[in-house]
Steps between C-alpha positions, in 0.01 A plus 500: 500500500619852421541787743174640362326174582638500853392861546148403394504212750610735777217737409250212507629377837492851646145552375389172657658598831335842497159350427534236771628751758188709447295192596694359797536833680207621712271743318570866565138551615516217756519615860730626633532695178809693612694179557384321186544813293858532623571133424380540143671838462836347588459181300277531193630806315857498374794269542689280258361176653842343450461267798160369392623458143801303626265278700304426183825444311630255762174310476510495120859374512378197697212407271236761585249248645316743730502835324221653711668396823828655385312817411353516850846437646638784293227728635584388854863599442392837361287562810796419721726721290249787525501465878878540506479814285234657724709440809830597335355838401391589854675791677647260754678309222594653164261797523401507132203708388478365144454140386423385145452859391236593757485588872616215724228314686562682826477837322168404342340321796697601808768310686269292721289365214813442290657286773180297534462468122849352485414261781182396321678445167760277665223291655299491177804373310503178701121462480517520119789254485336254740179478295655483153347161425781249451590198717603579855869409474592753228293766678678435830837519328402829336384645832828389657703667225310828521487520879873427524581768241279756675622446855772624731782304337439646157271783390423663835849430630647656189293811553621530859862455390446765233374749760768419754770515233442865414825686554711187541783407265350317197707181514437213259373283784248760612373586155449134406328426832247778443435448130475122512237528771311817424445437127660186358325238712148602394602486132630147557183410688282628216659265249516202733139530620388468140715188466378356831133541402576311178613202711869528409747292698644676802851496351379687194297744710810582704711542188246735346484694825876548503504624141221743578680622810806590292282684250338680792839618618561641152158667520599684819841597362328661201259679735803639683642625170168651394479690828817679387451525123129444439204726434255555785223540243570159348558334837179642645673581828754737648864423416844603629393391849761233570798734506316757710417239763842335465342164423705189436478430127701326230605823324604652834744214556596382150426799277249515216716324240577193709141490626362497146750229398400289802131530418567406138702195603234383744232529233710324234568213741131485586396487134735209435386316812133537404571376146659190654173438684300521177405868486384591150655843545210666681653510847831603345324783318344621827842486664656702217245776550638553849837612365340690213342738750841659563606544137 
């Protein structure tokens, strides 16, 4: 398939995710309307849906036997991701007023409702995943993968390390600790949940997870570069924040050139590894788009 064909597949997958998200989220007119409105505000409009698309891609790689279940799982991951963005934007954390080109959730709904909307989205993510309609064992494995990625040892722990690292020397050990937990693990989980729901053997699920984790590290490296070189209009959020807050990032430690080379190498290795697992080029194409964002 050509790059044009893969782009069309991405568009189809994104459209399917958007349509399903609109269904699985509570209606905006359901009480309490402030909470449900905030949940939809933070989740439905905007976003690349890269994590949900990777979940669908991981499922397709392993035979695509339960497409609807994988779609629900992708929506669950997007709900969890939206929760992290709501909380990250709060004044107590990154204090960002703009997200996806519009006021952050706490600016639109107030801090209290934003906190509770994030809590509700995290809970909803596991409800959606638990009821996705495949045999219990793959569902339990998927819940295990997502809960592990979202907990204190990975996503939340990475966020804490990011906050506590402000102003510290950006050593390689510190930057990898933060990035591998804060961003990379959920990318790996997205791919491997799709594979798990397809009934793939545990060895293959773990291998897919590791490849996705490396691609997720590249994703965060590129985000670091875009914070320095990117356009706030295109990013849909404020940029140039990392240096001001003296955050630990790849460019701060390695420089932009080495950081871009590292991201490119991680993606190239990931593309080859996915091809060895039978990828028709779709996952590799998604990976390549990560690096293309910085060019």
